[in-house]
C-alpha positions in Angstrom: -1.0 20.3 -17.5 1.8 17.8 -17.8 4.6 18.4 -15.2 8.1 17.0 -15.9 11.3 17.0 -13.9 14.5 17.3 -15.7 16.8 14.7 -14.3 19.9 16.7 -15.5 19.3 19.9 -13.7 16.5 18.9 -11.3 14.0 21.6 -12.4 10.3 20.6 -12.3 8.2 22.6 -14.7 5.2 22.6 -17.0 5.5 20.9 -20.4 5.7 24.3 -22.1 9.3 24.6 -20.8 10.3 21.4 -22.6 10.3 20.2 -26.2 9.0 16.8 -27.1 11.3 14.5 -29.1 9.1 11.5 -29.9 9.5 7.9 -28.9 12.4 6.9 -26.7 14.6 3.8 -27.0 14.5 3.5 -30.8 17.0 1.5 -32.8 18.4 4.2 -35.1 19.1 3.4 -38.7 20.9 5.5 -41.2 21.6 5.4 -44.9 23.2 2.1 -45.9 20.8 0.0 -43.9 18.0 -2.0 -45.5 15.3 0.1 -47.1 12.5 -1.3 -44.9 14.4 -0.9 -41.7 15.2 2.8 -42.5 11.6 3.4 -43.6 10.3 2.0 -40.4 12.7 4.0 -38.4 11.6 7.2 -40.1 7.8 6.7 -40.2 6.6 3.8 -38.0 6.1 4.8 -34.4 4.2 3.3 -31.5 1.3 5.4 -30.4 -0.1 3.4 -27.5 -3.0 4.3 -25.2 -1.3 3.8 -21.8 2.3 3.7 -20.7 4.8 5.2 -23.2 8.4 6.1 -23.1 9.3 9.5 -24.7 12.2 11.8 -25.3 12.1 15.4 -24.1 14.5 18.3 -24.2 14.7 21.0 -21.5 14.4 23.7 -24.1 14.1 26.7 -21.8 16.5 25.4 -19.2 19.7 23.3 -19.4 19.0 22.3 -23.0 19.7 18.6 -22.3 17.7 15.6 -23.5 16.1 13.1 -21.2 13.5 10.3 -21.2 10.1 10.2 -19.5 7.7 7.4 -18.8 4.1 8.5 -18.8 0.6 7.4 -19.4 -0.8 8.9 -22.6 -4.4 8.5 -21.4 -4.1 10.2 -18.0 -0.9 12.3 -18.5 0.5 10.7 -15.3 4.3 10.8 -15.2 5.9 7.8 -13.7 9.4 9.3 -13.8 12.2 10.8 -15.8 15.7 9.6 -16.4 18.8 10.7 -18.4 18.9 10.1 -22.2 22.1 8.1 -21.8 20.2 5.3 -20.0 19.4 2.5 -22.5 16.5 1.0 -20.5 14.2 2.5 -18.0 15.5 2.3 -14.4 14.1 -0.3 -12.0 12.3 2.3 -9.8 10.3 3.6 -12.7 9.4 0.1 -13.8 8.2 -0.6 -10.2 6.2 2.7 -10.2 4.5 1.7 -13.4 3.7 -1.9 -12.2 2.4 -0.6 -8.9 -0.2 1.6 -10.6 -0.7 -0.6 -13.8 -0.5 -4.3 -12.7 -1.7 -5.3 -16.2 1.2 -3.6 -17.9 3.2 -6.1 -19.9 6.6 -4.5 -19.5 9.2 -2.5 -21.4 9.6 -3.7 -25.0 
């Protein structure tokens, strides 16, 4: 079972208390942008085996959005941080590199 900690209210709970929101740190496009950029935003997502940054919402708690860094192969959570953060915090990057030295970094 995936265990997540909401950085907004501090509650640690099973993933069933949260709602997944897809890939984190996307450049958001809207109508009026180039067709290919908007199409890629809507349909093209990374789906890596390994470290991935995702959006989650504390659906049965405070209701706020946050980001999580986790391994999609092992379900290991490296950390969570607020959705207002534009890049992963240094402590989470350090935790990932400590366990995955081959990791190429946040892109």
